[in-house]
Backbone and ligand atoms as CSV (ligand in chain L), in Angstrom:
chain,resi,resn,atom,element,x,y,z
A,1,MET,N,N,14.008,-44.128,13.816
A,1,MET,CA,C,15.378,-44.511,14.191
A,1,MET,C,C,16.021,-43.438,15.061
A,2,ILE,N,N,16.529,-43.828,16.219
A,2,ILE,CA,C,17.182,-42.889,17.137
A,2,ILE,C,C,18.632,-42.701,16.708
A,3,ARG,N,N,19.093,-41.455,16.787
A,3,ARG,CA,C,20.484,-41.227,16.363
A,3,ARG,C,C,21.366,-40.855,17.562
A,4,PHE,N,N,22.559,-41.420,17.554
A,4,PHE,CA,C,23.562,-41.089,18.569
A,4,PHE,C,C,24.509,-40.134,17.905
A,5,VAL,N,N,24.465,-38.840,18.359
A,5,VAL,CA,C,25.318,-37.844,17.765
A,5,VAL,C,C,26.706,-37.893,18.454
A,6,THR,N,N,27.706,-38.371,17.742
A,6,THR,CA,C,29.019,-38.467,18.333
A,6,THR,C,C,30.099,-38.560,17.260
A,7,THR,N,N,31.225,-37.915,17.525
A,7,THR,CA,C,32.361,-38.036,16.622
A,7,THR,C,C,33.237,-39.198,17.099
A,8,ASN,N,N,32.892,-39.810,18.205
A,8,ASN,CA,C,33.719,-40.844,18.833
A,8,ASN,C,C,33.220,-42.234,18.463
A,9,GLU,N,N,34.004,-42.925,17.639
A,9,GLU,CA,C,33.611,-44.246,17.176
A,9,GLU,C,C,33.520,-45.258,18.309
A,10,GLY,N,N,34.421,-45.125,19.281
A,10,GLY,CA,C,34.406,-46.046,20.437
A,10,GLY,C,C,33.118,-45.964,21.230
A,11,LYS,N,N,32.655,-44.719,21.472
A,11,LYS,CA,C,31.391,-44.567,22.205
A,11,LYS,C,C,30.246,-45.232,21.459
A,12,PHE,N,N,30.244,-45.022,20.122
A,12,PHE,CA,C,29.155,-45.588,19.301
A,12,PHE,C,C,29.211,-47.132,19.383
A,13,ARG,N,N,30.408,-47.667,19.253
A,13,ARG,CA,C,30.568,-49.135,19.279
A,13,ARG,C,C,29.992,-49.697,20.576
A,14,GLU,N,N,30.313,-49.074,21.678
A,14,GLU,CA,C,29.862,-49.589,22.991
A,14,GLU,C,C,28.340,-49.475,23.127
A,15,VAL,N,N,27.817,-48.287,22.870
A,15,VAL,CA,C,26.371,-48.067,23.125
A,15,VAL,C,C,25.525,-48.854,22.125
A,16,SER,N,N,25.949,-48.880,20.840
A,16,SER,CA,C,25.131,-49.599,19.872
A,16,SER,C,C,25.114,-51.109,20.148
A,17,ALA,N,N,26.266,-51.666,20.629
A,17,ALA,CA,C,26.256,-53.110,20.952
A,17,ALA,C,C,25.300,-53.417,22.100
A,18,LEU,N,N,25.327,-52.563,23.109
A,18,LEU,CA,C,24.492,-52.814,24.280
A,18,LEU,C,C,23.005,-52.662,23.935
A,19,LEU,N,N,22.676,-51.611,23.163
A,19,LEU,CA,C,21.266,-51.406,22.808
A,19,LEU,C,C,20.764,-52.493,21.818
A,20,ARG,N,N,21.641,-52.868,20.892
A,20,ARG,CA,C,21.270,-53.898,19.917
A,20,ARG,C,C,20.871,-55.192,20.635
A,21,ALA,N,N,21.635,-55.525,21.683
A,21,ALA,CA,C,21.338,-56.763,22.445
A,21,ALA,C,C,19.981,-56.676,23.118
A,22,ARG,N,N,19.448,-55.465,23.270
A,22,ARG,CA,C,18.132,-55.265,23.842
A,22,ARG,C,C,17.070,-54.972,22.791
A,23,GLY,N,N,17.423,-55.192,21.528
A,23,GLY,CA,C,16.456,-54.997,20.425
A,23,GLY,C,C,16.262,-53.553,20.017
A,24,ILE,N,N,17.197,-52.668,20.394
A,24,ILE,CA,C,17.047,-51.252,20.007
A,24,ILE,C,C,18.147,-50.914,18.999
A,25,GLN,N,N,17.719,-50.506,17.827
A,25,GLN,CA,C,18.670,-50.144,16.759
A,25,GLN,C,C,18.920,-48.640,16.824
A,26,ILE,N,N,20.193,-48.217,16.658
A,26,ILE,CA,C,20.473,-46.808,16.589
A,26,ILE,C,C,21.389,-46.549,15.370
A,27,GLU,N,N,21.406,-45.261,14.983
A,27,GLU,CA,C,22.250,-44.819,13.859
A,27,GLU,C,C,23.247,-43.823,14.412
A,28,ARG,N,N,24.409,-43.762,13.749
A,28,ARG,CA,C,25.382,-42.744,14.226
A,28,ARG,C,C,25.284,-41.497,13.370
A,29,LEU,N,N,25.238,-40.325,14.034
A,29,LEU,CA,C,25.364,-39.061,13.324
A,29,LEU,C,C,26.713,-38.458,13.765
A,30,ASP,N,N,27.653,-38.555,12.819
A,30,ASP,CA,C,29.031,-38.160,13.118
A,30,ASP,C,C,29.223,-36.684,12.840
A,31,ARG,N,N,28.857,-35.902,13.812
A,31,ARG,CA,C,29.067,-34.428,13.674
A,31,ARG,C,C,29.362,-33.817,15.034
A,32,PRO,N,N,30.206,-32.758,15.016
A,32,PRO,CA,C,30.546,-32.127,16.290
A,32,PRO,C,C,29.409,-31.212,16.772
A,33,TYR,N,N,29.472,-30.871,18.011
A,33,TYR,CA,C,28.498,-29.904,18.577
A,33,TYR,C,C,29.256,-29.109,19.662
A,34,PRO,N,N,28.673,-27.968,20.048
A,34,PRO,CA,C,29.385,-27.143,21.046
A,34,PRO,C,C,29.492,-27.831,22.404
A,35,GLU,N,N,30.673,-27.877,22.959
A,35,GLU,CA,C,30.860,-28.440,24.325
A,35,GLU,C,C,31.301,-27.300,25.219
A,36,ILE,N,N,30.385,-26.785,26.033
A,36,ILE,CA,C,30.778,-25.640,26.884
A,36,ILE,C,C,31.596,-26.096,28.060
A,37,GLN,N,N,32.375,-25.180,28.605
A,37,GLN,CA,C,33.121,-25.463,29.823
A,37,GLN,C,C,32.198,-25.190,30.987
A,38,ALA,N,N,31.910,-26.195,31.754
A,38,ALA,CA,C,31.009,-26.047,32.896
A,38,ALA,C,C,31.485,-26.981,34.013
A,39,ASP,N,N,30.948,-26.761,35.220
A,39,ASP,CA,C,31.375,-27.563,36.358
A,39,ASP,C,C,30.736,-28.936,36.397
A,40,ARG,N,N,29.638,-29.100,35.645
A,40,ARG,CA,C,28.937,-30.383,35.724
A,40,ARG,C,C,28.691,-30.967,34.311
A,41,LEU,N,N,28.824,-32.296,34.202
A,41,LEU,CA,C,28.550,-32.932,32.923
A,41,LEU,C,C,27.114,-32.645,32.458
A,42,ASP,N,N,26.181,-32.596,33.421
A,42,ASP,CA,C,24.769,-32.337,33.078
A,42,ASP,C,C,24.634,-31.038,32.273
A,43,ASP,N,N,25.366,-29.972,32.672
A,43,ASP,CA,C,25.238,-28.706,31.997
A,43,ASP,C,C,25.794,-28.782,30.575
A,44,VAL,N,N,26.913,-29.525,30.434
A,44,VAL,CA,C,27.518,-29.704,29.098
A,44,VAL,C,C,26.523,-30.413,28.161
A,45,VAL,N,N,25.875,-31.463,28.719
A,45,VAL,CA,C,24.953,-32.237,27.918
A,45,VAL,C,C,23.709,-31.435,27.545
A,46,GLU,N,N,23.162,-30.699,28.528
A,46,GLU,CA,C,21.944,-29.916,28.244
A,46,GLU,C,C,22.185,-28.858,27.171
A,47,TYR,N,N,23.348,-28.212,27.239
A,47,TYR,CA,C,23.668,-27.197,26.254
A,47,TYR,C,C,23.808,-27.839,24.861
A,48,ALA,N,N,24.469,-28.995,24.815
A,48,ALA,CA,C,24.676,-29.699,23.539
A,48,ALA,C,C,23.363,-30.109,22.940
A,49,VAL,N,N,22.487,-30.668,23.767
A,49,VAL,CA,C,21.172,-31.145,23.280
A,49,VAL,C,C,20.371,-29.946,22.752
A,50,ASP,N,N,20.378,-28.831,23.491
A,50,ASP,CA,C,19.603,-27.664,23.032
A,50,ASP,C,C,20.119,-27.148,21.679
A,51,SER,N,N,21.425,-27.121,21.530
A,51,SER,CA,C,21.918,-26.574,20.272
A,51,SER,C,C,21.704,-27.547,19.109
A,52,LEU,N,N,21.740,-28.829,19.385
A,52,LEU,CA,C,21.469,-29.829,18.310
A,52,LEU,C,C,19.980,-29.931,17.959
A,53,ALA,N,N,19.110,-29.671,18.973
A,53,ALA,CA,C,17.694,-29.803,18.733
A,53,ALA,C,C,17.204,-28.937,17.612
A,54,ALA,N,N,17.880,-27.765,17.428
A,54,ALA,CA,C,17.494,-26.845,16.368
A,54,ALA,C,C,17.880,-27.350,15.006
A,55,GLU,N,N,18.807,-28.291,14.945
A,55,GLU,CA,C,19.371,-28.673,13.676
A,55,GLU,C,C,19.151,-30.155,13.267
A,56,VAL,N,N,18.912,-31.003,14.239
A,56,VAL,CA,C,18.786,-32.433,13.972
A,56,VAL,C,C,17.316,-32.849,14.016
A,57,ASP,N,N,16.891,-33.517,12.952
A,57,ASP,CA,C,15.503,-33.998,12.910
A,57,ASP,C,C,15.376,-35.280,13.716
A,58,GLY,N,N,14.215,-35.441,14.343
A,58,GLY,CA,C,13.934,-36.703,15.006
A,58,GLY,C,C,14.613,-36.850,16.329
A,59,GLU,N,N,14.533,-38.075,16.838
A,59,GLU,CA,C,15.025,-38.346,18.167
A,59,GLU,C,C,16.558,-38.587,18.147
A,60,PHE,N,N,17.263,-38.008,19.133
A,60,PHE,CA,C,18.694,-38.237,19.171
A,60,PHE,C,C,19.187,-38.194,20.621
A,61,PHE,N,N,20.421,-38.653,20.850
A,61,PHE,CA,C,21.028,-38.483,22.143
A,61,PHE,C,C,22.518,-38.223,21.971
A,62,VAL,N,N,23.102,-37.649,23.050
A,62,VAL,CA,C,24.549,-37.389,23.122
A,62,VAL,C,C,25.070,-37.979,24.430
A,63,ASP,N,N,26.380,-38.201,24.452
A,63,ASP,CA,C,27.051,-38.766,25.646
A,63,ASP,C,C,28.186,-37.830,26.041
A,64,ASP,N,N,28.218,-37.402,27.290
A,64,ASP,CA,C,29.401,-36.662,27.736
A,64,ASP,C,C,29.955,-37.405,28.962
A,65,SER,N,N,31.246,-37.643,28.959
A,65,SER,CA,C,31.840,-38.437,30.016
A,65,SER,C,C,33.054,-37.770,30.595
A,66,GLY,N,N,33.461,-38.202,31.771
A,66,GLY,CA,C,34.679,-37.661,32.384
A,66,GLY,C,C,35.295,-38.621,33.329
A,67,LEU,N,N,36.588,-38.476,33.537
A,67,LEU,CA,C,37.366,-39.274,34.500
A,67,LEU,C,C,37.686,-38.424,35.679
A,68,PHE,N,N,37.221,-38.811,36.874
A,68,PHE,CA,C,37.386,-38.029,38.100
A,68,PHE,C,C,38.321,-38.777,39.042
A,69,ILE,N,N,39.511,-38.151,39.268
A,69,ILE,CA,C,40.517,-38.809,40.119
A,69,ILE,C,C,40.473,-38.150,41.471
A,70,GLU,N,N,40.204,-38.970,42.512
A,70,GLU,CA,C,39.969,-38.445,43.874
A,70,GLU,C,C,41.129,-37.625,44.378
A,71,ALA,N,N,42.346,-38.170,44.294
A,71,ALA,CA,C,43.517,-37.506,44.855
A,71,ALA,C,C,43.829,-36.185,44.156
A,72,LEU,N,N,43.275,-35.989,42.954
A,72,LEU,CA,C,43.506,-34.759,42.198
A,72,LEU,C,C,42.279,-33.833,42.304
A,73,GLY,N,N,41.467,-34.055,43.332
A,73,GLY,CA,C,40.271,-33.196,43.537
A,73,GLY,C,C,39.270,-33.328,42.381
A,74,GLY,N,N,39.230,-34.482,41.776
A,74,GLY,CA,C,38.252,-34.730,40.710
A,74,GLY,C,C,38.763,-34.406,39.296
A,75,PHE,N,N,39.996,-33.873,39.207
A,75,PHE,CA,C,40.588,-33.601,37.898
A,75,PHE,C,C,40.842,-34.938,37.164
A,76,PRO,N,N,40.760,-35.045,35.850
A,76,PRO,CA,C,40.390,-34.005,34.909
A,76,PRO,C,C,38.879,-33.801,34.823
A,77,GLY,N,N,38.004,-34.715,35.260
A,77,GLY,CA,C,36.566,-34.500,35.328
A,77,GLY,C,C,35.984,-33.886,34.078
A,78,VAL,N,N,35.336,-32.758,34.232
A,78,VAL,CA,C,34.712,-32.117,33.038
A,78,VAL,C,C,35.743,-31.605,32.036
A,79,TYR,N,N,36.994,-31.596,32.430
A,79,TYR,CA,C,38.055,-31.168,31.532
A,79,TYR,C,C,38.759,-32.360,30.862
A,80,SER,N,N,38.119,-33.518,30.894
A,80,SER,CA,C,38.805,-34.759,30.427
A,80,SER,C,C,39.201,-34.711,28.982
A,81,SER,N,N,38.370,-34.115,28.148
A,81,SER,CA,C,38.765,-34.147,26.729
A,81,SER,C,C,39.952,-33.204,26.499
A,82,PHE,N,N,39.948,-32.067,27.199
A,82,PHE,CA,C,41.118,-31.149,27.111
A,82,PHE,C,C,42.366,-31.857,27.661
A,83,ALA,N,N,42.251,-32.534,28.793
A,83,ALA,CA,C,43.391,-33.223,29.385
A,83,ALA,C,C,43.894,-34.333,28.458
A,84,TYR,N,N,42.966,-35.010,27.794
A,84,TYR,CA,C,43.371,-36.105,26.914
A,84,TYR,C,C,44.162,-35.557,25.705
A,85,ARG,N,N,43.643,-34.431,25.178
A,85,ARG,CA,C,44.296,-33.821,24.012
A,85,ARG,C,C,45.665,-33.209,24.356
A,86,THR,N,N,45.798,-32.780,25.582
A,86,THR,CA,C,47.049,-32.080,25.944
A,86,THR,C,C,48.055,-32.984,26.595
A,87,ILE,N,N,47.785,-33.443,27.821
A,87,ILE,CA,C,48.768,-34.307,28.506
A,87,ILE,C,C,48.570,-35.770,28.205
A,88,GLY,N,N,47.361,-36.181,27.830
A,88,GLY,CA,C,47.079,-37.553,27.494
A,88,GLY,C,C,47.182,-38.504,28.650
A,89,ALA,N,N,47.068,-39.821,28.373
A,89,ALA,CA,C,47.158,-40.802,29.460
A,89,ALA,C,C,48.552,-40.774,30.091
A,90,PRO,N,N,49.636,-40.601,29.315
A,90,PRO,CA,C,50.962,-40.559,29.977
A,90,PRO,C,C,51.066,-39.390,30.985
A,91,GLY,N,N,50.447,-38.273,30.629
A,91,GLY,CA,C,50.481,-37.108,31.524
A,91,GLY,C,C,49.725,-37.389,32.821
A,92,VAL,N,N,48.613,-38.078,32.738
A,92,VAL,CA,C,47.826,-38.415,33.919
A,92,VAL,C,C,48.645,-39.356,34.792
A,93,LEU,N,N,49.316,-40.323,34.170
A,93,LEU,CA,C,50.179,-41.248,34.943
A,93,LEU,C,C,51.264,-40.483,35.685
A,94,ARG,N,N,51.834,-39.459,35.012
A,94,ARG,CA,C,52.887,-38.653,35.655
A,94,ARG,C,C,52.330,-37.898,36.860
A,95,LEU,N,N,51.088,-37.364,36.688
A,95,LEU,CA,C,50.454,-36.647,37.828
A,95,LEU,C,C,50.219,-37.553,39.028
A,96,MET,N,N,50.088,-38.864,38.757
A,96,MET,CA,C,49.826,-39.827,39.840
A,96,MET,C,C,51.065,-40.299,40.527
A,97,GLU,N,N,52.266,-39.940,40.011
A,97,GLU,CA,C,53.519,-40.367,40.643
A,97,GLU,C,C,53.591,-39.837,42.051
A,98,GLY,N,N,53.830,-40.749,43.023
A,98,GLY,CA,C,53.936,-40.314,44.438
A,98,GLY,C,C,52.584,-40.101,45.097
A,99,VAL,N,N,51.490,-40.248,44.349
A,99,VAL,CA,C,50.158,-40.097,44.953
A,99,VAL,C,C,49.740,-41.435,45.590
A,100,GLU,N,N,49.279,-41.356,46.852
A,100,GLU,CA,C,49.011,-42.610,47.577
A,100,GLU,C,C,47.796,-43.372,47.049
A,101,SER,N,N,46.652,-42.670,46.941
A,101,SER,CA,C,45.435,-43.380,46.508
A,101,SER,C,C,45.156,-43.187,45.028
A,102,PRO,N,N,45.034,-44.336,44.316
A,102,PRO,CA,C,44.757,-44.215,42.885
A,102,PRO,C,C,43.265,-44.190,42.578
A,103,ALA,N,N,42.423,-44.021,43.602
A,103,ALA,CA,C,40.942,-44.126,43.419
A,103,ALA,C,C,40.443,-43.112,42.406
A,104,ALA,N,N,39.561,-43.584,41.525
A,104,ALA,CA,C,39.010,-42.712,40.459
A,104,ALA,C,C,37.649,-43.242,40.055
A,105,ARG,N,N,36.923,-42.461,39.337
A,105,ARG,CA,C,35.674,-42.964,38.761
A,105,ARG,C,C,35.428,-42.312,37.398
A,106,PHE,N,N,34.750,-43.053,36.576
A,106,PHE,CA,C,34.299,-42.502,35.290
A,106,PHE,C,C,32.803,-42.207,35.465
A,107,GLU,N,N,32.389,-41.111,34.828
A,107,GLU,CA,C,30.940,-40.823,34.811
A,107,GLU,C,C,30.507,-40.515,33.394
A,108,THR,N,N,29.287,-40.928,33.067
A,108,THR,CA,C,28.693,-40.609,31.773
A,108,THR,C,C,27.317,-40.009,32.008
A,109,VAL,N,N,27.024,-38.935,31.302
A,109,VAL,CA,C,25.637,-38.443,31.233
A,109,VAL,C,C,25.211,-38.545,29.770
A,110,ILE,N,N,24.052,-39.184,29.595
A,110,ILE,CA,C,23.455,-39.257,28.240
A,110,ILE,C,C,22.229,-38.336,28.242
A,111,GLY,N,N,22.151,-37.476,27.243
A,111,GLY,CA,C,21.003,-36.606,27.071
A,111,GLY,C,C,20.197,-37.064,25.867
A,112,LEU,N,N,18.949,-37.474,26.118
A,112,LEU,CA,C,18.058,-37.940,25.064
A,112,LEU,C,C,17.061,-36.854,24.714
A,113,HIS,N,N,16.959,-36.512,23.447
A,113,HIS,CA,C,16.012,-35.495,23.026
A,113,HIS,C,C,15.024,-36.132,22.100
A,114,GLY,N,N,13.725,-36.026,22.411
A,114,GLY,CA,C,12.711,-36.572,21.523
A,114,GLY,C,C,11.331,-36.415,22.176
A,115,GLN,N,N,10.324,-36.529,21.397
A,115,GLN,CA,C,8.957,-36.415,21.907
A,115,GLN,C,C,8.776,-35.121,22.686
A,116,GLY,N,N,9.452,-34.066,22.201
A,116,GLY,CA,C,9.277,-32.710,22.767
A,116,GLY,C,C,9.975,-32.481,24.096
A,117,LYS,N,N,10.835,-33.377,24.531
A,117,LYS,CA,C,11.514,-33.131,25.800
A,117,LYS,C,C,12.917,-33.701,25.813
A,118,THR,N,N,13.691,-33.273,26.830
A,118,THR,CA,C,15.041,-33.799,27.007
A,118,THR,C,C,15.091,-34.572,28.329
A,119,GLN,N,N,15.650,-35.751,28.297
A,119,GLN,CA,C,15.811,-36.520,29.493
A,119,GLN,C,C,17.277,-36.884,29.678
A,120,LEU,N,N,17.788,-36.765,30.920
A,120,LEU,CA,C,19.177,-37.139,31.191
A,120,LEU,C,C,19.183,-38.453,31.948
A,121,VAL,N,N,20.086,-39.350,31.589
A,121,VAL,CA,C,20.345,-40.574,32.368
A,121,VAL,C,C,21.853,-40.629,32.636
A,122,ARG,N,N,22.197,-41.322,33.685
A,122,ARG,CA,C,23.596,-41.285,34.144
A,122,ARG,C,C,24.129,-42.652,34.449
A,123,GLY,N,N,25.421,-42.779,34.387
A,123,GLY,CA,C,26.084,-44.011,34.782
A,123,GLY,C,C,27.445,-43.683,35.347
A,124,ALA,N,N,27.905,-44.476,36.308
A,124,ALA,CA,C,29.228,-44.259,36.869
A,124,ALA,C,C,29.948,-45.586,37.043
A,125,CYS,N,N,31.227,-45.549,37.149
A,125,CYS,CA,C,32.024,-46.750,37.388
A,125,CYS,C,C,33.193,-46.394,38.270
A,126,ARG,N,N,33.258,-47.013,39.456
A,126,ARG,CA,C,34.377,-46.768,40.368
A,126,ARG,C,C,35.578,-47.633,40.009
A,127,GLY,N,N,36.763,-47.163,40.281
A,127,GLY,CA,C,37.940,-47.957,39.951
A,127,GLY,C,C,39.187,-47.255,40.420
A,128,ALA,N,N,40.266,-47.518,39.680
A,128,ALA,CA,C,41.569,-46.955,40.059
A,128,ALA,C,C,42.416,-46.684,38.820
A,129,ILE,N,N,43.321,-45.743,38.947
A,129,ILE,CA,C,44.258,-45.456,37.876
A,129,ILE,C,C,45.389,-46.511,37.994
A,130,ALA,N,N,45.677,-47.174,36.882
A,130,ALA,CA,C,46.734,-48.196,36.878
A,130,ALA,C,C,48.129,-47.542,37.029
A,131,ARG,N,N,49.067,-48.370,37.400
A,131,ARG,CA,C,50.448,-47.813,37.563
A,131,ARG,C,C,51.052,-47.496,36.183
A,132,GLU,N,N,50.694,-48.338,35.181
A,132,GLU,CA,C,51.167,-48.078,33.849
A,132,GLU,C,C,50.079,-48.434,32.827
A,133,ALA,N,N,50.176,-47.905,31.623
A,133,ALA,CA,C,49.171,-48.194,30.611
A,133,ALA,C,C,49.219,-49.648,30.201
A,134,ARG,N,N,48.071,-50.301,30.048
A,134,ARG,CA,C,47.997,-51.702,29.631
A,134,ARG,C,C,46.839,-51.916,28.690
A,135,GLY,N,N,47.047,-52.631,27.578
A,135,GLY,CA,C,45.972,-53.015,26.670
A,135,GLY,C,C,45.858,-52.108,25.456
A,136,SER,N,N,45.250,-52.638,24.428
A,136,SER,CA,C,45.178,-51.905,23.163
A,136,SER,C,C,43.762,-51.712,22.663
A,137,GLY,N,N,42.775,-52.164,23.490
A,137,GLY,CA,C,41.366,-52.010,23.063
A,137,GLY,C,C,40.830,-50.655,23.502
A,138,GLY,N,N,39.577,-50.412,23.189
A,138,GLY,CA,C,38.905,-49.226,23.684
A,138,GLY,C,C,39.485,-47.919,23.137
A,139,PHE,N,N,39.399,-46.854,23.930
A,139,PHE,CA,C,39.876,-45.545,23.497
A,139,PHE,C,C,40.124,-44.680,24.706
A,140,GLY,N,N,40.653,-43.483,24.460
A,140,GLY,CA,C,40.820,-42.520,25.498
A,140,GLY,C,C,41.689,-43.029,26.672
A,141,PHE,N,N,41.179,-42.869,27.856
A,141,PHE,CA,C,41.941,-43.266,29.066
A,141,PHE,C,C,41.755,-44.742,29.413
A,142,ASP,N,N,41.178,-45.526,28.507
A,142,ASP,CA,C,40.941,-46.945,28.803
A,142,ASP,C,C,42.200,-47.708,29.282
A,143,PRO,N,N,43.386,-47.457,28.692
A,143,PRO,CA,C,44.568,-48.244,29.106
A,143,PRO,C,C,45.040,-47.960,30.540
A,144,ILE,N,N,44.531,-46.886,31.153
A,144,ILE,CA,C,45.019,-46.583,32.519
A,144,ILE,C,C,43.909,-46.681,33.570
A,145,PHE,N,N,42.756,-47.229,33.207
A,145,PHE,CA,C,41.643,-47.349,34.187
A,145,PHE,C,C,41.299,-48.780,34.463
A,146,VAL,N,N,41.356,-49.164,35.752
A,146,VAL,CA,C,40.961,-50.518,36.190
A,146,VAL,C,C,39.698,-50.436,37.002
A,147,PRO,N,N,38.612,-50.976,36.478
A,147,PRO,CA,C,37.337,-50.931,37.242
A,147,PRO,C,C,37.415,-51.771,38.513
A,148,GLU,N,N,36.702,-51.325,39.519
A,148,GLU,CA,C,36.706,-52.022,40.829
A,148,GLU,C,C,36.334,-53.493,40.672
A,149,GLY,N,N,37.054,-54.348,41.353
A,149,GLY,CA,C,36.769,-55.784,41.358
A,149,GLY,C,C,37.354,-56.484,40.152
A,150,HIS,N,N,38.181,-55.780,39.366
A,150,HIS,CA,C,38.784,-56.396,38.190
A,150,HIS,C,C,40.284,-56.155,38.190
A,151,GLY,N,N,40.997,-57.076,37.507
A,151,GLY,CA,C,42.454,-56.909,37.400
A,151,GLY,C,C,42.843,-56.220,36.098
A,152,LYS,N,N,41.927,-56.277,35.127
A,152,LYS,CA,C,42.246,-55.749,33.796
A,152,LYS,C,C,41.903,-54.265,33.682
A,153,THR,N,N,42.631,-53.564,32.802
A,153,THR,CA,C,42.183,-52.207,32.441
A,153,THR,C,C,41.032,-52.337,31.435
A,154,PHE,N,N,40.316,-51.251,31.209
A,154,PHE,CA,C,39.247,-51.272,30.202
A,154,PHE,C,C,39.835,-51.617,28.834
A,155,ALA,N,N,41.107,-51.209,28.569
A,155,ALA,CA,C,41.690,-51.473,27.261
A,155,ALA,C,C,42.058,-52.948,27.057
A,156,GLU,N,N,42.066,-53.719,28.162
A,156,GLU,CA,C,42.330,-55.152,28.084
A,156,GLU,C,C,41.022,-55.941,27.978
A,157,MET,N,N,39.913,-55.280,27.974
A,157,MET,CA,C,38.587,-55.950,27.952
A,157,MET,C,C,37.984,-55.915,26.540
A,158,THR,N,N,37.068,-56.850,26.303
A,158,THR,CA,C,36.267,-56.760,25.066
A,158,THR,C,C,35.182,-55.679,25.302
A,159,THR,N,N,34.526,-55.299,24.223
A,159,THR,CA,C,33.451,-54.310,24.367
A,159,THR,C,C,32.395,-54.807,25.343
A,160,ASP,N,N,32.006,-56.101,25.269
A,160,ASP,CA,C,30.986,-56.609,26.160
A,160,ASP,C,C,31.430,-56.588,27.596
A,161,GLU,N,N,32.727,-56.945,27.818
A,161,GLU,CA,C,33.248,-56.920,29.200
A,161,GLU,C,C,33.240,-55.502,29.774
A,162,LYS,N,N,33.640,-54.558,28.946
A,162,LYS,CA,C,33.668,-53.166,29.434
A,162,LYS,C,C,32.240,-52.679,29.680
A,163,ASN,N,N,31.336,-52.969,28.759
A,163,ASN,CA,C,29.934,-52.564,28.921
A,163,ASN,C,C,29.310,-53.111,30.157
A,164,ALA,N,N,29.720,-54.316,30.588
A,164,ALA,CA,C,29.093,-54.958,31.745
A,164,ALA,C,C,29.327,-54.160,33.022
A,165,VAL,N,N,30.414,-53.391,33.060
A,165,VAL,CA,C,30.712,-52.663,34.330
A,165,VAL,C,C,30.908,-51.161,34.149
A,166,SER,N,N,30.961,-50.709,32.922
A,166,SER,CA,C,31.426,-49.312,32.733
A,166,SER,C,C,30.334,-48.285,32.974
A,167,HIS,N,N,30.811,-47.055,33.207
A,167,HIS,CA,C,29.972,-45.841,33.286
A,167,HIS,C,C,29.011,-45.748,32.095
A,168,ARG,N,N,29.548,-45.927,30.919
A,168,ARG,CA,C,28.735,-45.832,29.705
A,168,ARG,C,C,27.734,-46.974,29.602
A,169,GLY,N,N,28.193,-48.177,29.988
A,169,GLY,CA,C,27.279,-49.324,29.992
A,169,GLY,C,C,26.127,-49.057,30.924
A,170,ASN,N,N,26.426,-48.500,32.125
A,170,ASN,CA,C,25.346,-48.247,33.082
A,170,ASN,C,C,24.409,-47.170,32.565
A,171,ALA,N,N,24.979,-46.124,31.961
A,171,ALA,CA,C,24.089,-45.072,31.386
A,171,ALA,C,C,23.259,-45.628,30.240
A,172,ALA,N,N,23.864,-46.482,29.405
A,172,ALA,CA,C,23.118,-47.010,28.241
A,172,ALA,C,C,22.023,-47.985,28.729
A,173,ARG,N,N,22.268,-48.692,29.817
A,173,ARG,CA,C,21.182,-49.542,30.375
A,173,ARG,C,C,20.020,-48.671,30.866
A,174,ALA,N,N,20.367,-47.520,31.472
A,174,ALA,CA,C,19.313,-46.586,31.909
A,174,ALA,C,C,18.567,-46.024,30.719
A,175,LEU,N,N,19.310,-45.749,29.662
A,175,LEU,CA,C,18.666,-45.244,28.410
A,175,LEU,C,C,17.717,-46.298,27.831
A,176,ALA,N,N,18.158,-47.546,27.827
A,176,ALA,CA,C,17.326,-48.624,27.295
A,176,ALA,C,C,16.047,-48.718,28.100
A,177,ALA,N,N,16.166,-48.569,29.391
A,177,ALA,CA,C,14.977,-48.675,30.300
A,177,ALA,C,C,13.982,-47.531,29.969
A,178,VAL,N,N,14.496,-46.309,29.700
A,178,VAL,CA,C,13.629,-45.217,29.312
A,178,VAL,C,C,12.949,-45.528,28.006
A,179,LEU,N,N,13.721,-45.987,27.008
A,179,LEU,CA,C,13.166,-46.203,25.668
A,179,LEU,C,C,12.138,-47.357,25.682
A,180,GLN,N,N,12.403,-48.374,26.500
A,180,GLN,CA,C,11.497,-49.531,26.532
A,180,GLN,C,C,10.295,-49.321,27.419
A,181,GLY,N,N,10.405,-48.290,28.306
A,181,GLY,CA,C,9.305,-48.093,29.263
A,181,GLY,C,C,8.239,-47.136,28.780
A,182,ARG,N,N,8.230,-46.801,27.505
A,182,ARG,CA,C,7.226,-45.816,27.078
A,182,ARG,C,C,6.383,-46.304,25.899
L,1,IMP,P1,P,33.926,-36.643,26.109
L,1,IMP,O1,O,33.974,-35.189,26.469
L,1,IMP,O2,O,32.737,-37.352,26.660
L,1,IMP,O3,O,34.100,-36.918,24.669
L,1,IMP,O4,O,35.150,-37.397,26.804
L,1,IMP,C1,C,36.127,-36.747,27.555
L,1,IMP,C2,C,37.428,-37.461,27.433
L,1,IMP,O5,O,37.363,-38.640,28.208
L,1,IMP,C3,C,37.795,-37.825,26.025
L,1,IMP,O6,O,39.130,-37.501,25.784
L,1,IMP,C4,C,37.624,-39.352,25.960
L,1,IMP,O7,O,38.679,-39.905,25.241
L,1,IMP,C5,C,37.691,-39.735,27.425
L,1,IMP,N1,N,36.707,-40.816,27.619
L,1,IMP,C6,C,35.360,-40.694,27.542
L,1,IMP,N2,N,34.803,-41.901,27.763
L,1,IMP,C7,C,35.827,-42.767,27.986
L,1,IMP,C8,C,35.888,-44.152,28.254
L,1,IMP,O8,O,34.863,-44.874,28.280
L,1,IMP,N3,N,37.074,-44.658,28.405
L,1,IMP,C9,C,38.240,-43.925,28.339
L,1,IMP,N4,N,38.262,-42.635,28.082
L,1,IMP,C10,C,37.054,-42.059,27.922
C-alpha cells in the first residue's frame, strides 16, 4: 500500500479520489515533515522525501504546491503556505487591488519514494485570481482561483471538477502513469 504523507485533508481527498478511479488505493500518513525554504518546489520536495525516507517504511509520496501570481513576480509561489498563514486569501486579494493582470498559476510537485529511488512528477494549472472570494469547497486559496476556461473558482467546484483541470489533478495523473507503467 502506497502512503501519501500529508497533514492536509483536502490534498488527500483530491489525490485519493483520482487514484481510486484508476484502481490505485492509497493510505494517508498524517504527519508533518521539514519544509525548507527554497526557490523551487522541486528542492522542497526532494528534501522532504529524503528526510521521510529514513523514517517511513515502504513506498510513499508527498505533494508540495504553490500559487504563482504573474503581476507579483511569482509571489507567493514557494512561500504560499507562509502567505496563507499570515495574510491569507483576503491579503492576496488586497495585493491585487489596482493590479491590471490577474494571471496566475498553481503548480504541484509530487515526490514518490519507493523501490530504492525518488521520482518527481509535476502538474500545473493556469488561471486567474478572482476579484473576490467565492465558494465554500476545497481549501487554501481555492476561493480566489479561477482556472482558465472556467467561470467558477476551485471552491465552487466538486472534487472531480477540480481534479479534471487542477495542478494536483495533473500531477496525480502523472503519478498514476508512473505507478501503472512499471
Ligand atoms: P503546501 O506547501 O503544498 O502545503 O501548500 C502551500 C499553500 O498553498 C498552502 O497554504 C495551501 O493551503 C495552498 N494550496 C496548496 N494547494 C492548493 C490548492 O489546490 N488549492 C488552494 N490552495 C492550495
